[in-house]
Structures are given as C-alpha cells and as structure tokens.
N, C-alpha and C positions, 0 to 999 in steps of 0.2 A: 279447360276440360280436355281430357285425353283425345287424341285424334282417332276418328273411326278407322283410319288405315292402320295406325300403329297398334291399337289395343283391341280391335275387334277379334283378332285371332287368339289373343292371349289376355282375356279379361282380368285375370288375377293381377296382372302387372298394373292395372289402372289404380289399384290401391297400394300395392307394395313397392312399385318402382316408378311412379309417375313423376318423381322429382329428379330422376336420373336421365342420362341420354338414352334415347331409343332410336334405333336405326331400322327402317323398313326398306326391304328390297323386294318383297313380294308384290307384284302388280304395279308398283310405282316406287320411286325413290322418295323417302321422306326422313328427315332427321328432326327430332324434337329434343329440346333440352328444357328441363323444368316445365314440361307440359306445353311448351310453345314451339312452333315450327321455326327452324333455322334455315335461312337461305344460304346456299353455297354456289359458287361458280361451277360450271360443268366439269372442269378439269379436277376440282377438288372432290366433287361427287364421285367421279370415276376412281380416283385414288382411294377414297374411303370405302367404296364398294369392293374394290379389288382386294384391299387388305382385310376387310371384314369376311370375305368369302374364303379366306385362307387362315386357318387357326394356328399355323406355325409362323415363326419369324421369317421374313422374306428379305433377300439381299436387295439393297437399294438399286443396284445395277439391273437386276432381274425385273424389278417393278418398272423402272424407267423404260427398259426395252419393250416390255409388254404393253405399256400404256401409250408410248410415243414411238410407234414402230417405224414411222417415216422419217424420224429425226436422227441426226448423228448422236453418238454416245454423249458428247459434250452438251449438245442442245437438250437431249432427253433428260440429262442430269439436272440441267438448269430449270427445266419445266417441272421436274419433280420437286425441287426445292421451293419453287414459287407456289406450287399447289399445296405443299405441306404447310407453308407459312400461312396461306389463306385458310387452310383447314383448321388450324389450331387457334384462329382468332375468335370463335364464338364464346370463349371463356372456359371451355373445357378442353383438356388435352385428349383429343380423339385418337391420335396415332402416336404411339411411342416410337421415337426415332433415335438410333445411335449413328455412329459414323458409318456403319456398314449395313444395318438392318432396320426394318420397319415391322411393326405389328400393331394390331388394334389395342387401344388402351384398355385397361381393366375397368370393370364397372359399366360397360356399355352393353345394353341388351340389343340383340340383332334378331329380327323375326325368323330369318332363315336358320340360324343356329338353334333357336328355340324349337323350331319345327323339326329339325333333324333329331334333336334330343328326344322329343315326344315320339317321333317315328320309331326310334330305337327302342323305347320303352314299350311301345305297342307290339313291336316285332318279338321282343324277348319276354313279353307277358308281364312286365313289371309295372305297367301303367296303372295308376290309381283310378278308382271309380270316378273321382271328381274330375279327372282329366279327360274322361270320355265325352263329357258334354262339350259340344262344339269342336271336337277333335278334327272332324272332317273340314271345318272351316280353317283351322290352323294349318292343315295340310294342302289346302287348295291354293290355287294361284300359280303364277310363273315368275321366275326371277327376272325383273326388269324387262318386260316383254317389248318395250318400245326403244330399247337400246340395241345397237347393231355391232357391238364390239365382238370380235372373234373369240376373245378369251371367255366370253359368257356361254358359248355353245355347250361346252362340257359341263359347266356348273348347272345350267338349266336341265340338261338331260339327267345328270346325277340326282338332282332334287326331284325331278319327275318320277324317276324309277323308284327311289326310296319312298316317296309319298304314296305312290300307287300300291306298293307292297304293304305299307302301313295301313292304308285305307282298307285293304282286303283283310288284314289281320283284325282291324276294328270291326268289320262286318262279321267275322267269325265269332268274335267275343260277344257282340250284341245278339247274334242269332242264338247262341247257347243260352243267353239270358232271356230269350223270348221277347226282346225289344225290337220288334219287326219294323216299326216306323223309323226308328233311328238307324237301324241296319240298312234299310232301303235308302235313306238319305246319304249314308256313307258310300254305298255301292253306286248310286247315281253320280256322286261326286267323282268317283273313279272313272265311270263311263264318260263323263263330261271332259275329264282331263285327257282321256285317250279313247275316243269312240271306236277304235279298232282293236281294243284289248279284250280278247275273248274271256279271260278269267273274270274281268269286271262284269261283263254281260252275264256270265254264269252265276255270279253272286246275286245279281238282280233277279234272275229266274228262280234261283233257289229260295229267295225270300218270298216271292209270290207263291211258290208251291207250298212253302211252309205255312203260309197264311190260308192256303186252300183256294187261292185265286188262280185257277188254271187258265182262264181266259187271258188274264194279265200276263201270265207266263208265256202263253202262245204268242200274244201280241209282241212281247219284247223279243222273243226268239225270231219272229219275222223281221223286226227292226234290225237285229244283229245280222241276220242273213242278208238283208238288203244292203247294209253298210259294207259288209265284207265283199259282196259280189260287185257292187258299184265301184269300190275303192281299190280292191286288190284282185278281183276276178276269181275269188275262191269262195268255197262254202264253209259254214261252221264245221268244227271238228265232229267226228262221230261220237265223241264223248259228250259233247253238248246236246246233240240230238238224242242220245241214249238217256240223258238225264231227264229230258222232257218226256220221252216215251215211257219211262218207268212210271211216272206219275199219271200218265194219261190212260194207263190200262184200267179196264173196268174192274 
C-alpha cells in the first residue's frame, strides 16, 4: 500500500505512479520504490535530498563542498563517491552522475517539486478543478524540519513563501465559487504555517464575513491582534480593521 506520507498530499499518484520511486521531503524524509520503503544511510539521504531540491545539474565539487563543509576537498570528494554508491544500491538509479555533474534521475517523483508545480498553477490560474481538492494538504508542511543543515534554510523559506501565496490564491478561487468551508480550511492552513501573516488572517476574516458570521470574524480579529501584539509589539494594519468595520456597520 502507498505510504501515508508519500501519497496523502498527491492521491492521484497512488494509482498512476505507485510502481515508481517517490521521494518525500515534506515533514520527513521517505523514499519508496515499488510502493515499499527504502532505507538509506543518513549521508545518502542528505545527498539525495540536496540533489532533489535543485532541478539543474550540479557540479560534483559544489555538492561535496556543501554537504561535507568540515572536510578537505579530497575527503569531501571521497565521501560523495561513497554516498553515491550506497544511494544507487536499491535497484533504481536515483542520481545520474557524470565525471563532473550530478542530477536527480528522471522518473522520480518528489513531493516538493509536485507542490511547487501545483502552487504555480494556482498562482497563474491554470489549476484544474480536480486539483483543488486537498490542495491545502499538498502545500502544507515544512521541508525536513528535523534536519539542521544550513543549506536547507533558504529552501524551507522559499517553499514557505510560495506555498503561502498559493494557499491565498486558492482561498480567492474558492471564495468566488462560494465554497466557504474549503476556503476556510485553506486560509487556516496559511495561518497555521505563519501565525503572524496578516494577509492569511485577513482571508479568514473575509470568509467569516462572507458567510455572515460576524462574531466569528470579530473573534478571529481579536486572535490576530493578540498574536501581533505579543509577538511583534504591533497592532493589525488599518486596512484589516477597516475590513471588519465595513461589515459591522448597521
């Protein structure tokens, strides 16, 4: 059976690509081949994750320097060769290697890449209706949150920002369609991802107001105000207060 981690965010893959390699980097590292989990040593996990998060070919020297920062160039190169050998043992060629470059092998699905592609379609308006179901789940999560490698800092922030904008685009689309429950779920996913993001709170308040739930809107505004005051020492923007005030007029 497909793994809940691998396929929960992209259920279509459970039937279309369950026989191919699937790499999960959101919330936890998991590699599955033919629907079965594949165990890898940590050094090979780091190598596979690093290559998977970069869609262009990477110089071997660059990869070795990034992953083995405390080693000499010779030792880092040797560690890279060893990790690469262990990585391609499961029976699939997971990383394509030349004398100078590395890249992820073709035919491997990666949840982060799929999530980025979905986010882009939501942002440009080309996402199909069938992709809206569970889109907030596909965009939730964090890249390898229990890893402490410095090279992940930018990748996490990039994914967080893109997914937040995509979730807000999803909210707008669902609001226009009058699908308030699903819109609220997407908006709350954005708030959960970044509790200090005012645009996410604004989306939640707009949904409550669109449903006629003024008390819920006020309650959420108070929550937003408390979070901003306690964390940043600031108040919500005048625009957010004005949004609420407009709907509270008799």
